[in-house]
N, C-alpha and C positions, 0 to 999 in steps of 0.2 A: 504493500500499498503506499501512496506519495502520497505527501501535502505540502504542498507550495513549494514544491523541486526540491522534497526530503525526503526520500524514501527511507523504510524502518531499516535499520541497520544489523547487518551480521550479529551483530552483537547482542541488540534488541530480540532477533528471532531465537537467537541459542537461550536465553533468561527464561522464554516460554517452551522451551522443547519439551514435548509429550504432552504439553497442555495448550490444544488446536484451541478450545473453546475460550480460554482465558486468553490468548492472542486474540482473537474476535475482538473480545472485550477492550482490550488493549489498544489496536489499531483504532475503535472508535472512540477509545478516548483521545487518542493521541493528536487524531484528527483534528476534534472539536477545541482541545487543548492551541495546538497552533494557530487555531482560527484567532483564538484570544491574546496570545503571546506570540506573535510569528516569529521574534527575535529570540526565542529561549532555546537552551542547548541543553541536549539530552547528554546524561553522562551512565554506564551500563556500570553497576558496581554486583558484586555477587551477592549480595541479598537482597536489592532495590534499584530502581530506576530514577533519576534524580531530572528533575526538570528545571533550568534554573538559569533566571536574567543576572543580576550583580549577584544572587543570594537564592540558592531552590528553594521551591516556593510550592513545588508539587512529586511527588514521591509515589510511586507502585510496587508494589511488595505484595508476598503472599505471608503477610504479618495475618495468625488468626484471631483478627479482633471478636469474631463471633466463635462457639464452637462449634464442628462437623456441623452437628444436625440441625443447625440454625442459617447452614448456608446453602446454595445451590450448589450441582454439581461444577461447576465452570464458574473461577470466584477470582477477584483481585481486590485487594486496600488499596485503595487511594486513600492519601496524607497530604496535608496542606497546613502550612501556616499563617498563622493570624495574629494580630496583638489584643485582641481579647477571645474569650474561650463563647462559641456559639451552642447555642442553647437548643438542641434540634434532636427528635427521636435517629434522626438519620445519621447521627454522628455516635458510632461505635465504641466511642473511646477518645477523652481531648488529655494533654499533660502539659503545664504548664512548664517546660522545658529552662526556661528563662523567666524573668521578670517580663512580663507584659509579650512574652512570647508564646503563644498554642501551639502545641499539634494536634489534630483532629484527626480520626482515622476512621474512615468511612467505607465499612464493603462494600464492595459492588458485584452483585452474582446475577442483574439480568441489565440486558440492554436499554430498559426503561430507567434503568436507577443514574445512569447518566445525561440526566436531566437539568434543566435548567437553574434550579434549585445547588449542585453539585458544582455547578461551570462558573454560578454567582463566587462560589466562594473562591474557586480555583482563579477567579477575574482578582478579587479582592487580595489573595495571595500574590500574585503575581506583581502587582501593583506596588504591595506593602513590599515584596524584596527588592524593589527597584528604589527606595525609599530609606533603607534602615541601614 
């Protein structure tokens, strides 16, 4: 999949090796993220994929923020950083990593969960990463 001339890299594909359903969710997430933050860079690490402008603002991983019975067959965890805690049933976990820096974790196990609410938070996180 390509967006804005930036194809999914071999490292990204390897991150999802053996998880084609999660890769499909990721490709949808990635395409929408680049609509919001076309200047974002992608860094693939062993346990997560980081999207960054000046700093990392969105992260994709397989962090189990819900028990296996409470998530679908294909899933991924989307994390994002904001200056304040988001109070929403969509947020599975939130941690204040540093004063006024909250990391939120949202489990995505259905393409319908890649919605305007999630991407509103992602847009806020991208803006926050540019100004901190």
